N, C-alpha and C positions, 0 to 999 in steps of 0.2 A: 504494500500500500504506500502511495507517495506521501510526502510530507504535507502537501496541500490537503489531502484527505484526512490527515490526522489532526488538523487544526480544530480547535474548539468551535462549536456552533454558537452563533450569537443568539442570545435570549434577551428580549426586551422586557423591561419592568415598567408598568404604567400604573397610575392611580387616577381613578375617575369616579366621582360621586361617592367617595368613601370606600370604594372597592379597589383591591390590589389585583392587577392582571400580570401574568407571565405569558409571553407570546414568543414563539420561535417561528419567524416568518418563512424560513427556507423549507419547512415541512408542514407549516400551517397548524401547529398545535397551540392551543390557548387554554388557560385555566385561571379562575379568579376566586377570591374570598375576601372577607373583611380583614382577616388576619394575615400578615406577611408569611409566617411559617406555614399556615394551612394552605394558602394560595400556592406556595412553592411546592408543597407536598402533593397537591392536586395536579399541578403542572407535571411533576415527575411521573406520577401515575398515568396521566394522559399520554405522555411521551412514550412510556414503556408499553402502554396498550397499542399506540400507533405502530411502534416498531414490531411488536409481536404480530399484529395484523398484516403488516407488510411482509414479514418473513413467512407467515402462514399462507399468504397468497402466492408465495414464490417470486415476489418482485424484489428488485434492487432499487434502492432510493439514493444511491451514490454515497452513502455513509455507513458507519458501523456503530452499533449501540454499545456503549461502555455500560455494562450492567450495573455499575456503581451509580449511574445516573447521567453522566456526561456523554454527549453524542458527538460524533465527528460531523463535518460539514455534509449536509444532505442537500444536494442541488435540485434534484428533480424526482419526486416519488412516482416514477413510471416504470414500466417493464425495462429490463436490462437494455441499455443503449450501447453496450460495448460493440455491437455488431454494426453500428453506423460507421460509414466510411467518409473520409473527406473527399473533396473533388480530385485532389492529386492521386489519392489511392484508387478512386474509380477510374481515372484516366490510365493509371498504370495497369490496372486489371484489364481494361479494354485493350491496351497495347499488347499485353501478354496473350490474351485470347486471340487477337488479330494475328499475331506472329505464329501462334500454333496453327490457326486455320490456314495461313499462308504456306507454312511448311507442309501441311498435309496436302493442300491443293497442288503445290509444286511437285510433291512426291508422286501424286496420282498422274499428273500431266507428264512427268518424267517417265513413269512406267509405260504409259500409253505411247509416248514418243519412241521409247526404246523398242517396244514391240513392233511399231511401224517400221523403224529402221532395220530391225532384225528381219522382218518379213521382206522388205525390199532388197536388202543385201542377200538374203537367202535366194530370192528369185533370180537376182543377177548372177549369183554364184552357180546356180543350177543351169542357167542358160548356156547353151553351146553356140558356137558360131553358126551352126546349121539352123538353129531355131531363130536367131535374130541376125539379120544381115543388113548391110547398108542399103540394099535394094528395098527391104521392108520399110526402113525409116524413110527413104525417098518416096515410096508409094503413099505412106501415111501423110507425109508433108504435102504431097500433091492433093490428096483428098481434103485436107484442112484448108488449103488455099482455094480449092474449088468451092467449098462451102462458104468461105468468106466472100468470094466474088459474087455468089448468088444472093448475098444479103442486100437489103435495101440501103440506101445512103444513110438514113437515120440509124438503122441497126448497126451499120458498120461504124459510124461515129460513136455510138454508145459502147460498142465493143472496144474500140480504141481507148475511150475514157476509162473503162473498167480495167483493161489490161495495164494502163498507166498507173491507175490507183493501186492495183495489186502489186505492181512493181515497186512503187514508193513504199508501200507497207512492208514488203519483204526485204527491202534494201538493208536495213540495220541487221536483220537476221543473217543475211548472206555475208555482210561485212564481218560480223562476229564469227561466222563459220570459217571464213577465209583467214581471218586474223584473230585467233582466240587469245584471250588474255593469258598472261603467264601464270602458271600454277605456283602457289607459295611453297 
């Protein structure tokens, strides 16, 4: 328990219309009588009753009862507030969760990419010169050019825009592939 929690609670002593009042504002306990000693005795009984009810309800009010009669500072008689987080703690928790999600997502994307690369490299490795020849590539290129020539001018312009956009999007990936960063 910190030193702040071990400080004595403040109790106010008031006199009004011939009655003596003891009041502890931080927990809201008050007692009174015409006699000073009786008023203080009633106050101590009321405070002990308050703390026993708080403990019986399973609540924490921020202070500890000294069974001799003195209580530590009781800030807020509500359920345990130790689970409340500050804004910095919330942002830190968010950042940690985000990093974990990012690592998992990158891991899954990496697995999918590795499987795709393995599949492509396996297909290339299994291909023999008889299965894939330069004539096959030339025939396929001619088919693609014939399809492009048969497009309307608007479709051809849209195709060129799309190919340019795809090329710009993949340029950083191609650059990173050609010039990988050095490994530590």
